[in-house]
Structures are given as C-alpha cells and as structure tokens.
N, C-alpha and C positions, 0 to 999 in steps of 0.2 A: 306529495305525489305530483310529479311533473305532468303537464298536459300532454297527452299522447297524440301529438299532431301527426296526421297522415297526409303526405303530400298529394295534392290534386294537380296533376301536370299534363294529363292526357284527356282529350275530349271523350274518348271511349269510356273513361272511368265513370262518367256521369250515368251511363246506362247501368253500370254495375251498382252504383250508389242507389239508383232508383229500385233495382231488384232487391238490394240489401234492405231498403227501407220497408219492404213488405214483411220482413222478418223481425226487424227492430228499428227504432228511430236512429237517424243519422244526422249529424250536424255538419254544416259547411261554414267555415269562417273565411270571408273574403277580405284580404289585407293589402293595403298599399304600403310598401316598404319605405316610401319617402314621406309619409303623412304622419305628423305627430299625434293627431287624434286617433288614427288607426293603431299606432304604436301603443297609445294609452288603453285603447279597447282590448288589444291583444294581451297586454300586461294584466288588465283587470280579469280577463278570462283565466289566465294562468294562476293568478292569486286565488281565485274563487273555486278553481276546478276541484280540489281535494274535498271541499265541503259542499259541493253542489248536488251530490247524489247522482251525478251523471257519469261516474267513472266507467260504467259499462257501455256508454254511448260512444261510438266512433266519432271522432271530430276531424274532418278534413280541412286542410289549410291550403288556400288558393292565393298565390302571389300574383296580384292583379297586374303588376307591371310586366311580368314575364309571360303570363298566360291570359291576357285580356279576352281573347276569343272564347275561352271557356266561361268567363263571367257573362258574356253576351248570350252564350248558349243556355246558361242557368236561368237568366232573366226570361228568355223566350220560353224555355221548357216549363217553367213554373209560374209564368205570368206575373212576375214581380219586377219592380223597377231596380235597375242596377244602382247600388250605392256602395260606398266604401268609407269605413269598414262596415261589414254587414255579416250578421249571423243568421243562418237559416236552419230550421228544423224540418227535415224531410221524413215523412211517415206515410206509409201506404202509397208511395209514389207521388205524394203531394207536399207542397210547402205549407206546414201547419203553423209556423212561427217565423217572423221576419222582422228583425230590428237592425237599426244602424246607429252609428256614432255612439254617443254616450247613453243611448237608450238600450244598449245591449246588456241584458241581465240574465245570468244563468238561473236565477231563482224563477224568472218568468218562464224559461224553458221547462224547468222542473214542474211548474204548475200546469203547463199544457199537457205534460206526460202523465199526470195523475188522474 
C-alpha cells in the first residue's frame, strides 16, 4: 500500500487539520526536497506505512522549500521547533509526537496512539 500523501500547500489547511485532529489523529511530514536525510526519512515512512497500523491516519506532506511559511506557522501554533525532516502527530488540536531526522519512527507514532 502506497503512502497516501495529502499535499499541505495552503496556510488555511492548518486550521482544518486542527479541526480534523479532534475527530482522529493526523500526521504532518515536513520534507526538504533537496536534503538527502529528508529523502531517506520519507523513503523510510513509505516502506513502513503498510505495516505501521496507521493506514487510517491521514498524512499530510509539506514541501518546505515551496511552502516555508506554513512550516513556521506549524512551529508557532504547536510550540515546536522547526526541523527538517520532521514528523508530527496532531491529536485533539495539539502536537502529541514530534520527531526529526532518523529519529522518525512510525512504530513510535503507533505507540502514542494506543
């Protein structure tokens, strides 16, 4: 099963994601398209997705080079430091999990949701 990336391209989407997070958990993956570490993290997510138990969890993809202001908005709204690559779990309007670089593990996200 391919990772069902949802593009995050508009600042207004963040408010909708926060609303959605009150119904079910939502993931945001912040990716730098020119960074090899970011590419490795994205590939790792894609390889692990089918077995992660997260297939019902929406996962938004943010291209940091094209939409950097949205990343800044995310950092400010959730009180987290901007990093790249970065995976965030948004639940009940709050960031419940935040990992970056090779520390990104879908198994950790699954553990938070249990």
